C-alpha positions as a Python dict, from the first residue, in 0.01 Angstrom:
ca = {
    (1, 'X'): (0, 0, 0),
    (2, 'X'): (-126, -246, -262),
    (3, 'X'): (-273, -481, -13),
    (4, 'X'): (-433, -212, 190),
    (5, 'X'): (-597, -86, -132),
    (6, 'X'): (-704, -427, -249),
    (7, 'X'): (-871, -489, 91),
    (8, 'X'): (-1059, -161, 86),
    (9, 'X'): (-1178, -202, -264),
    (10, 'X'): (-1291, -565, -220),
    (11, 'X'): (-1467, -499, 95),
    (12, 'X'): (-1650, -212, -45),
    (13, 'X'): (-1736, -398, -365),
    (14, 'X'): (-1854, -684, -133),
    (15, 'X'): (-2073, -445, 59),
    (16, 'X'): (-2227, -330, -266),
    (17, 'X'): (-2285, -697, -383),
    (18, 'X'): (-2422, -779, -42),
    (19, 'X'): (-2686, -489, -67),
    (20, 'X'): (-2784, -616, -410),
    (21, 'X'): (-2833, -959, -267),
    (22, 'X'): (-3037, -819, 1),
    (23, 'X'): (-3293, -738, -276),
    (24, 'X'): (-3407, -1110, -243),
    (25, 'X'): (-3285, -1222, 113),
    (26, 'X'): (-3443, -935, 295),
    (27, 'X'): (-3754, -890, 72),
    (28, 'X'): (-3851, -1259, 126),
    (29, 'X'): (-3975, -1184, 478),
    (30, 'X'): (-4205, -908, 345),
    (31, 'X'): (-4378, -1132, 80),
    (32, 'X'): (-4685, -1236, 309),
    (33, 'X'): (-4741, -879, 426),
    (34, 'X'): (-4724, -699, 96),
    (35, 'X'): (-4952, -973, -43),
    (36, 'X'): (-5223, -879, 208),
    (37, 'X'): (-5159, -514, 176),
    (38, 'X'): (-5199, -509, -211),
    (39, 'X'): (-5471, -779, -201),
    (40, 'X'): (-5285, -1057, -383),
    (41, 'X'): (-5226, -1413, -270),
    (42, 'X'): (-4877, -1530, -105),
    (43, 'X'): (-4818, -1744, -429),
    (44, 'X'): (-4865, -1446, -649),
    (45, 'X'): (-4679, -1226, -406),
    (46, 'X'): (-4365, -1434, -456),
    (47, 'X'): (-4326, -1320, -795),
    (48, 'X'): (-4166, -1015, -652),
    (49, 'X'): (-3869, -1240, -562),
    (50, 'X'): (-3897, -1430, -894),
    (51, 'X'): (-3874, -1149, -1131),
    (52, 'X'): (-3583, -1001, -926),
    (53, 'X'): (-3385, -1320, -937),
    (54, 'X'): (-3459, -1355, -1304),
    (55, 'X'): (-3326, -1013, -1417),
    (56, 'X'): (-3036, -1047, -1186),
    (57, 'X'): (-2941, -1376, -1371),
    (58, 'X'): (-3010, -1282, -1723),
    (59, 'X'): (-2840, -943, -1749),
    (60, 'X'): (-2519, -1027, -1579),
    (61, 'X'): (-2344, -1114, -1907),
    (62, 'X'): (-2465, -795, -2084),
    (63, 'X'): (-2293, -588, -1815),
    (64, 'X'): (-1995, -796, -1841),
    (65, 'X'): (-1959, -746, -2212),
    (66, 'X'): (-2025, -375, -2184),
    (67, 'X'): (-1734, -341, -1939),
    (68, 'X'): (-1506, -512, -2188),
    (69, 'X'): (-1604, -225, -2434),
    (70, 'X'): (-1627, 93, -2204),
    (71, 'X'): (-1470, -8, -1884),
    (72, 'X'): (-1646, -57, -1535),
    (73, 'X'): (-1728, 293, -1424),
    (74, 'X'): (-2015, 371, -1659),
    (75, 'X'): (-2209, 33, -1654),
    (76, 'X'): (-2176, 19, -1252),
    (77, 'X'): (-2315, 358, -1235),
    (78, 'X'): (-2595, 270, -1457),
    (79, 'X'): (-2663, -54, -1261),
    (80, 'X'): (-2664, 106, -931),
    (81, 'X'): (-2875, 386, -1052),
    (82, 'X'): (-3130, 140, -1186),
    (83, 'X'): (-3113, -64, -866),
    (84, 'X'): (-3183, 254, -653),
    (85, 'X'): (-3459, 382, -878),
    (86, 'X'): (-3632, 31, -861),
    (87, 'X'): (-3597, 9, -499),
    (88, 'X'): (-3751, 356, -448),
    (89, 'X'): (-4044, 272, -699),
    (90, 'X'): (-4100, -65, -518),
    (91, 'X'): (-4130, 121, -191),
    (92, 'X'): (-4395, 366, -304),
    (93, 'X'): (-4581, 125, -547),
    (94, 'X'): (-4960, 185, -548),
    (95, 'X'): (-5046, -161, -695),
    (96, 'X'): (-4888, -496, -740),
    (97, 'X'): (-4833, -449, -1102),
    (98, 'X'): (-4630, -148, -1059),
    (99, 'X'): (-4446, -337, -775),
    (100, 'X'): (-4346, -607, -1022),
    (101, 'X'): (-4241, -351, -1279),
    (102, 'X'): (-4022, -192, -1005),
    (103, 'X'): (-3868, -521, -908),
    (104, 'X'): (-3781, -602, -1282),
    (105, 'X'): (-3594, -258, -1297),
    (106, 'X'): (-3432, -313, -958),
    (107, 'X'): (-3289, -675, -1074),
    (108, 'X'): (-3170, -542, -1388),
    (109, 'X'): (-2968, -280, -1220),
    (110, 'X'): (-2845, -501, -937),
    (111, 'X'): (-2718, -745, -1189),
    (112, 'X'): (-2429, -503, -1260),
    (113, 'X'): (-2267, -556, -922),
    (114, 'X'): (-2155, -914, -914),
    (115, 'X'): (-1993, -926, -1260),
    (116, 'X'): (-1845, -566, -1262),
    (117, 'X'): (-1710, -607, -892),
    (118, 'X'): (-1532, -920, -995),
    (119, 'X'): (-1411, -766, -1336),
    (120, 'X'): (-1271, -458, -1147),
    (121, 'X'): (-1071, -683, -909),
    (122, 'X'): (-951, -906, -1181),
    (123, 'X'): (-829, -631, -1384),
    (124, 'X'): (-663, -442, -1102),
    (125, 'X'): (-485, -708, -911),
    (126, 'X'): (-318, -1039, -977),
    (127, 'X'): (-165, -1345, -812),
    (128, 'X'): (-233, -1394, -445),
    (129, 'X'): (-357, -1044, -397),
    (130, 'X'): (-637, -1112, -644),
    (131, 'X'): (-713, -1422, -460),
    (132, 'X'): (-742, -1239, -149),
    (133, 'X'): (-940, -961, -287),
    (134, 'X'): (-1195, -1200, -453),
    (135, 'X'): (-1227, -1402, -112),
    (136, 'X'): (-1308, -1059, 80),
    (137, 'X'): (-1553, -972, -185),
    (138, 'X'): (-1734, -1296, -153),
    (139, 'X'): (-1704, -1303, 216),
    (140, 'X'): (-1857, -958, 263),
    (141, 'X'): (-2133, -1023, 23),
    (142, 'X'): (-2215, -1343, 184),
    (143, 'X'): (-2226, -1183, 530),
    (144, 'X'): (-2451, -913, 428),
    (145, 'X'): (-2693, -1156, 234),
    (146, 'X'): (-2695, -1389, 539),
    (147, 'X'): (-2796, -1081, 745),
    (148, 'X'): (-3081, -991, 496),
    (149, 'X'): (-3361, -1190, 663),
    (150, 'X'): (-3260, -1040, 1008),
    (151, 'X'): (-3245, -672, 877),
    (152, 'X'): (-3572, -732, 672),
    (153, 'X'): (-3739, -862, 985),
    (154, 'X'): (-3638, -559, 1198),
    (155, 'X'): (-3702, -306, 936),
    (156, 'X'): (-4051, -458, 863),
    (157, 'X'): (-4155, -466, 1231),
    (158, 'X'): (-4044, -103, 1261),
    (159, 'X'): (-4153, 63, 942),
    (160, 'X'): (-4342, -190, 718),
    (161, 'X'): (-4263, -390, 410),
    (162, 'X'): (-4224, -91, 205),
    (163, 'X'): (-3906, 17, 381),
    (164, 'X'): (-3776, -338, 339),
    (165, 'X'): (-3786, -299, -35),
    (166, 'X'): (-3598, 32, -8),
    (167, 'X'): (-3296, -112, 160),
    (168, 'X'): (-3089, -161, -159),
    (169, 'X'): (-3092, 221, -194),
    (170, 'X'): (-2786, 210, 52),
    (171, 'X'): (-2580, 91, -247),
    (172, 'X'): (-2592, 451, -387),
    (173, 'X'): (-2397, 570, -75),
    (174, 'X'): (-2124, 316, -126),
    (175, 'X'): (-2037, 386, -494),
    (176, 'X'): (-1862, 729, -434),
    (177, 'X'): (-1592, 557, -219),
    (178, 'X'): (-1529, 308, -503),
    (179, 'X'): (-1507, 575, -793),
    (180, 'X'): (-1122, 621, -797),
    (181, 'X'): (-1076, 238, -792),
    (182, 'X'): (-1288, 185, -1112),
    (183, 'X'): (-1103, 407, -1352),
    (184, 'X'): (-961, 280, -1690),
    (185, 'X'): (-1051, -15, -1904),
    (186, 'X'): (-1252, -68, -2212),
    (187, 'X'): (-1156, -120, -2579),
    (188, 'X'): (-1390, 127, -2732),
    (189, 'X'): (-1547, -109, -2963),
    (190, 'X'): (-1926, -124, -3040),
    (191, 'X'): (-2184, -336, -2871),
    (192, 'X'): (-2330, -638, -3054),
    (193, 'X'): (-2702, -532, -2955),
    (194, 'X'): (-2861, -821, -3135),
    (195, 'X'): (-2632, -1077, -2968),
    (196, 'X'): (-2695, -925, -2616),
    (197, 'X'): (-3072, -945, -2682),
    (198, 'X'): (-3063, -1327, -2791),
    (199, 'X'): (-2829, -1417, -2500),
    (200, 'X'): (-3058, -1242, -2241),
    (201, 'X'): (-3372, -1400, -2381),
    (202, 'X'): (-3232, -1753, -2395),
    (203, 'X'): (-3096, -1709, -2040),
    (204, 'X'): (-3442, -1594, -1930),
    (205, 'X'): (-3593, -1910, -2076),
    (206, 'X'): (-3368, -2122, -1888),
    (207, 'X'): (-3423, -1946, -1560),
    (208, 'X'): (-3794, -1959, -1611),
    (209, 'X'): (-3785, -2314, -1705),
    (210, 'X'): (-3602, -2414, -1383),
    (211, 'X'): (-3832, -2204, -1172),
    (212, 'X'): (-4146, -2345, -1343),
    (213, 'X'): (-4207, -2619, -1076),
    (214, 'X'): (-4306, -2360, -824),
    (215, 'X'): (-4464, -2113, -1076),
    (216, 'X'): (-4684, -2306, -1299),
    (217, 'X'): (-4730, -2450, -1654),
    (218, 'X'): (-4749, -2109, -1826),
    (219, 'X'): (-4399, -2019, -1689),
    (220, 'X'): (-4269, -2346, -1808),
    (221, 'X'): (-4428, -2293, -2160),
    (222, 'X'): (-4286, -1964, -2195),
    (223, 'X'): (-3933, -2061, -2050),
    (224, 'X'): (-3915, -2365, -2289),
    (225, 'X'): (-4016, -2149, -2594),
    (226, 'X'): (-3756, -1893, -2529),
    (227, 'X'): (-3487, -2164, -2470),
    (228, 'X'): (-3576, -2374, -2785),
    (229, 'X'): (-3587, -2083, -3007),
    (230, 'X'): (-3316, -1865, -2844),
    (231, 'X'): (-3033, -2137, -2812),
    (232, 'X'): (-3003, -2193, -3213),
    (233, 'X'): (-3030, -1822, -3271),
    (234, 'X'): (-2742, -1754, -3026),
    (235, 'X'): (-2530, -2020, -3201),
    (236, 'X'): (-2600, -1865, -3540),
    (237, 'X'): (-2515, -1524, -3417),
    (238, 'X'): (-2195, -1660, -3276),
    (239, 'X'): (-2105, -1783, -3610),
    (240, 'X'): (-2199, -1467, -3783),
    (241, 'X'): (-2018, -1248, -3541),
    (242, 'X'): (-1735, -1464, -3359),
    (243, 'X'): (-1605, -1148, -3181),
    (244, 'X'): (-1951, -1013, -3107),
    (245, 'X'): (-2144, -1007, -2760),
    (246, 'X'): (-2060, -1376, -2697),
    (247, 'X'): (-1703, -1422, -2828),
    (248, 'X'): (-1638, -1774, -2952),
    (249, 'X'): (-1320, -1779, -2760),
    (250, 'X'): (-1521, -1780, -2445),
    (251, 'X'): (-1766, -2047, -2516),
    (252, 'X'): (-1504, -2272, -2666),
    (253, 'X'): (-1294, -2229, -2346),
    (254, 'X'): (-1343, -2557, -2172),
    (255, 'X'): (-1195, -2416, -1839),
    (256, 'X'): (-1458, -2144, -1830),
    (257, 'X'): (-1753, -2386, -1914),
    (258, 'X'): (-1645, -2673, -1690),
    (259, 'X'): (-1568, -2428, -1388),
    (260, 'X'): (-1893, -2242, -1412),
    (261, 'X'): (-2087, -2576, -1433),
    (262, 'X'): (-1922, -2722, -1124),
    (263, 'X'): (-1956, -2384, -934),
    (264, 'X'): (-2332, -2358, -1025),
    (265, 'X'): (-2402, -2637, -760),
    (266, 'X'): (-2282, -2418, -471),
    (267, 'X'): (-2540, -2131, -503),
    (268, 'X'): (-2809, -2396, -563),
    (269, 'X'): (-2730, -2515, -204),
    (270, 'X'): (-2697, -2180, -68),
    (271, 'X'): (-3018, -2035, -222),
    (272, 'X'): (-3219, -2365, -135),
    (273, 'X'): (-3119, -2317, 214),
    (274, 'X'): (-3195, -1938, 254),
    (275, 'X'): (-3534, -2021, 98),
    (276, 'X'): (-3623, -2361, 258),
    (277, 'X'): (-3490, -2312, 613),
    (278, 'X'): (-3687, -2020, 730),
    (279, 'X'): (-4004, -2182, 579),
    (280, 'X'): (-3953, -2495, 787),
    (281, 'X'): (-3874, -2305, 1111),
    (282, 'X'): (-4158, -2049, 1078),
    (283, 'X'): (-4390, -2344, 1021),
    (284, 'X'): (-4248, -2494, 1352),
    (285, 'X'): (-4336, -2191, 1539),
    (286, 'X'): (-4016, -1962, 1515),
    (287, 'X'): (-4060, -1591, 1464),
    (288, 'X'): (-3902, -1425, 1156),
    (289, 'X'): (-3640, -1226, 1377),
    (290, 'X'): (-3545, -1566, 1552),
    (291, 'X'): (-3469, -1715, 1210),
    (292, 'X'): (-3271, -1412, 1135),
    (293, 'X'): (-3054, -1438, 1438),
    (294, 'X'): (-2985, -1807, 1357),
    (295, 'X'): (-2817, -1681, 1040),
    (296, 'X'): (-2575, -1443, 1225),
    (297, 'X'): (-2314, -1701, 1298),
    (298, 'X'): (-2299, -1787, 914),
    (299, 'X'): (-2237, -1402, 839),
    (300, 'X'): (-1961, -1409, 1088),
    (301, 'X'): (-1819, -1706, 918),
    (302, 'X'): (-1857, -1535, 563),
    (303, 'X'): (-1641, -1247, 710),
    (304, 'X'): (-1357, -1474, 844),
    (305, 'X'): (-1331, -1709, 545),
    (306, 'X'): (-1147, -1463, 327),
    (307, 'X'): (-848, -1471, 557),
    (308, 'X'): (-761, -1837, 411),
    (309, 'X'): (-935, -1818, 74),
    (310, 'X'): (-660, -1632, -104),
    (311, 'X'): (-368, -1837, 28),
    (312, 'X'): (-549, -2153, -35),
    (313, 'X'): (-619, -2062, -388),
    (314, 'X'): (-272, -1969, -450),
    (315, 'X'): (-154, -2301, -291),
    (316, 'X'): (-389, -2569, -446),
    (317, 'X'): (-542, -2364, -740),
    (318, 'X'): (-904, -2285, -847),
    (319, 'X'): (-999, -2623, -962),
    (320, 'X'): (-929, -2801, -642),
    (321, 'X'): (-1071, -2521, -442),
    (322, 'X'): (-1388, -2561, -646),
    (323, 'X'): (-1394, -2939, -574),
    (324, 'X'): (-1361, -2875, -208),
    (325, 'X'): (-1653, -2631, -224),
    (326, 'X'): (-1881, -2871, -403),
    (327, 'X'): (-1807, -3139, -124),
    (328, 'X'): (-1883, -2893, 156),
    (329, 'X'): (-2204, -2793, -30),
    (330, 'X'): (-2329, -3141, -81),
    (331, 'X'): (-2256, -3210, 287),
    (332, 'X'): (-2434, -2902, 405),
    (333, 'X'): (-2739, -2998, 200),
    (334, 'X'): (-2758, -3337, 371),
    (335, 'X'): (-2700, -3188, 712),
    (336, 'X'): (-2980, -2922, 630),
    (337, 'X'): (-3227, -3202, 524),
    (338, 'X'): (-3168, -3381, 867),
    (339, 'X'): (-3196, -3050, 1045),
    (340, 'X'): (-3514, -2950, 856),
    (341, 'X'): (-3675, -3289, 904),
    (342, 'X'): (-3614, -3264, 1278),
    (343, 'X'): (-3701, -2882, 1292),
    (344, 'X'): (-3362, -2865, 1488),
    (345, 'X'): (-3226, -2511, 1496),
    (346, 'X'): (-2870, -2638, 1592),
    (347, 'X'): (-2849, -2865, 1291),
    (348, 'X'): (-2990, -2620, 1038),
    (349, 'X'): (-2766, -2344, 1167),
    (350, 'X'): (-2463, -2550, 1127),
    (351, 'X'): (-2584, -2634, 770),
    (352, 'X'): (-2607, -2278, 689),
    (353, 'X'): (-2251, -2212, 825),
    (354, 'X'): (-2131, -2503, 610),
    (355, 'X'): (-2301, -2369, 283),
    (356, 'X'): (-2167, -2024, 364),
    (357, 'X'): (-1813, -2175, 379),
    (358, 'X'): (-1877, -2347, 47),
    (359, 'X'): (-2015, -2016, -125),
    (360, 'X'): (-1737, -1802, 16),
    (361, 'X'): (-1479, -2040, -125),
    (362, 'X'): (-1653, -2139, -439),
    (363, 'X'): (-1746, -1786, -589),
    (364, 'X'): (-1384, -1650, -579),
    (365, 'X'): (-1250, -1980, -710),
    (366, 'X'): (-1480, -1963, -1010),
    (367, 'X'): (-1386, -1599, -1071),
    (368, 'X'): (-1004, -1686, -1050),
    (369, 'X'): (-1034, -1988, -1269),
    (370, 'X'): (-1219, -1788, -1527),
    (371, 'X'): (-995, -1473, -1493),
    (372, 'X'): (-683, -1686, -1551),
    (373, 'X'): (-834, -1877, -1855),
    (374, 'X'): (-914, -1598, -2087),
    (375, 'X'): (-774, -1297, -2250),
    (376, 'X'): (-803, -942, -2082),
    (377, 'X'): (-1015, -833, -2402),
    (378, 'X'): (-1298, -1087, -2326),
    (379, 'X'): (-1259, -1120, -1947),
    (380, 'X'): (-1559, -906, -1869),
    (381, 'X'): (-1793, -1113, -2078),
    (382, 'X'): (-1631, -1440, -1963),
    (383, 'X'): (-1688, -1346, -1601),
    (384, 'X'): (-2036, -1232, -1693),
    (385, 'X'): (-2128, -1577, -1857),
    (386, 'X'): (-1973, -1755, -1548),
    (387, 'X'): (-2169, -1559, -1306),
    (388, 'X'): (-2486, -1610, -1537),
    (389, 'X'): (-2448, -1976, -1479),
    (390, 'X'): (-2366, -1932, -1120),
    (391, 'X'): (-2681, -1734, -1059),
    (392, 'X'): (-2881, -1980, -1270),
    (393, 'X'): (-2760, -2248, -1023),
    (394, 'X'): (-2925, -2037, -749),
    (395, 'X'): (-3236, -2029, -947),
    (396, 'X'): (-3233, -2408, -959),
    (397, 'X'): (-3191, -2445, -582),
    (398, 'X'): (-3495, -2228, -495),
    (399, 'X'): (-3710, -2375, -778),
    (400, 'X'): (-3638, -2734, -640),
    (401, 'X'): (-3722, -2624, -299),
    (402, 'X'): (-4034, -2460, -411),
    (403, 'X'): (-4167, -2726, -648),
    (404, 'X'): (-4043, -3055, -533),
    (405, 'X'): (-4057, -2928, -157),
    (406, 'X'): (-4422, -2897, -186),
    (407, 'X'): (-4455, -3268, -301),
    (408, 'X'): (-4205, -3457, -89),
    (409, 'X'): (-4118, -3200, 166),
    (410, 'X'): (-3845, -2945, 201),
    (411, 'X'): (-3604, -3192, 377),
    (412, 'X'): (-3603, -3442, 94),
    (413, 'X'): (-3561, -3157, -160),
    (414, 'X'): (-3252, -3081, 11),
    (415, 'X'): (-3134, -3436, -21),
    (416, 'X'): (-3211, -3429, -387),
    (417, 'X'): (-3007, -3118, -446),
    (418, 'X'): (-2711, -3285, -265),
    (419, 'X'): (-2651, -3477, -584),
    (420, 'X'): (-2587, -3154, -791),
    (421, 'X'): (-2244, -3084, -633),
    (422, 'X'): (-2142, -3438, -717),
    (423, 'X'): (-2230, -3397, -1072),
    (424, 'X'): (-2033, -3069, -1072),
    (425, 'X'): (-1725, -3268, -958),
    (426, 'X'): (-1773, -3488, -1260),
    (427, 'X'): (-1768, -3186, -1497),
    (428, 'X'): (-1455, -3069, -1310),
    (429, 'X'): (-1258, -3391, -1357),
    (430, 'X'): (-1039, -3269, -1670),
    (431, 'X'): (-948, -2960, -1481),
    (432, 'X'): (-843, -3167, -1170),
    (433, 'X'): (-626, -3392, -1384),
    (434, 'X'): (-454, -3114, -1566),
    (435, 'X'): (-106, -3014, -1433),
    (436, 'X'): (-106, -2671, -1273),
    (437, 'X'): (132, -2423, -1394),
    (438, 'X'): (227, -2168, -1112),
    (439, 'X'): (323, -1809, -1232),
    (440, 'X'): (694, -1796, -1210),
    (441, 'X'): (767, -2160, -1247),
    (442, 'X'): (853, -2340, -1582),
    (443, 'X'): (554, -2526, -1744),
}
């Protein structure tokens, strides 16, 4: 019964995660059309994707810490409510300024899903059952996200770009089926509001800075200023309140930091390909729906991977699984660079399948590593910080494709990004050298 319960809960959370991810993957196909409709350039219209990704990244740790204090139910309900309200407002936006505000609201709400979904599974299950559950969540989320461009293309063709913006509203339908599985948790302590604001602002600065190659000098200045001022302020706040919003036990935990840094290279590869490959193929004459169909095999792979993700994590441990994920991601980028250079649908299709494999293994491996490394009282914020770095990695991938790709071409930007997983492996070396202690065996 426990296995059946974990399967249902993980798949529903993965579906919710995927619908949140659709906020970027499906909306990307609507950017040129909304720009023309609202009388803005395509470059300016891409800010609808940028601000969504920004809010998605910077508020993950906030939700994680809140879940430590009050449990998962309330913050997830608030997050899905904000995501729904933002999606409806975006669909009805009369001006581009209103649309941007709606996307900020939508991203701030969607950020609740990845962190709280993982926190709920980590608190509810353990051992191989938890590994299977995390794998199923990542697989379902990856599959739905991979289908985003196809769904967006079909919906846009039938109903227009506004209907595409409304797709994440479906998350509200999923939530009632999860309600019973989200009971309990929370220490009842108060939230360190200043710490939350400082961490969010510093994270926003980092995300803006890595996205600035494709968004301009002003974004770089704002991002750099937030980062330079925010980082020491966060450090000071941690010293003042070592058990506050960002517990010192989390940021001094080498396993959490190293695992998150290593894993961040995987979404960098994933987001880079989801942004870069459609651009290359559309320029080569492909229709949007054809590009969407090309990603369908990767969605199928994402659904199948969890069958072996859990057993693999139980057998080799999260650190080795993260290393494998990084190697596969690097190979996928090199293959994607070759395929994009040749405009070969077969090669880029295989590259997306490979990077989907890496993502579907890397995300649950990171969550398992972090969940095992910290005390239950700070697990939510630890998972939130890890997810923050994970999503910032995705921002790096899209920024490199948008910025460097315009100078040297998208194929070469993939080749440059292929070095990131290798650097991640270097960060992971201490974890790979550490003897693994299996639950039930003597250390």
